[in-house]
N, C-alpha and C positions, 0 to 999 in steps of 0.2 A: 507493500498499498504506500502509494505516497504519500512521504511526508507534507503539512501546512505550516507554511511561515506560519513565527506567533510573531501578527499585527502590531503589538506593544512594542515589539525589538525592533519591526522592519523605520519605526518611529521615531527612535532613538539614533539608533547608526551608521550609518555610508558608509558607502567598504575606500577605500582609496584604489589610484593604481599601485600601489605596488601589495598591498593585497589584506594590511590592517584596516581596523574601525577607528572611524573617526567616532566622539564623543559628548556630548556639552559635562561641564563638572559638576559637581554636586557643592550647599551651603551655599548658595544662590537663593534662596528662596523664600528664608525668610530672618527678621533677624540684624536685619543687611542696617539697624542704625548702626548697630557699635562697630562693625567690619568699616576697615577704612578703607579710604579712597581708591588705592592701591593695590588695595584684598581682592575687593568688591569685580577691577578692569580686568585683572590675571586671571578673575574668576571666569569674566564672557567669553574668554579665548577656547575655544574646541581644542582638545586633545585627544590622544590615542588612549582603546582598549591596552591593555595590556596582555604580556604572553598569556600567564596563565589563567585569564578569562575571555580567550581568542574563540577556545575548544567551545563554549559554550554559544559565545553568540554565534558560532559557526552551524550548530548544531539549533537553537532557537532560527534561524534566519535561511535554514535548510541550505548551508550553505557549506556540504560535505563531499 
């Protein structure tokens, strides 16, 4: 049976040309008044999924 794509994961991760996944950073949902503007600016930038989590994202996106 074919595996379906996890729709929540499909909205959160994008595959790069080199085969890694881009993701949004955490800690940007609430408690913003206490955070420094430099920290908030850094958290807005995208980053890559770690190698340890890549297999999990592969399974959710059915890219294996």
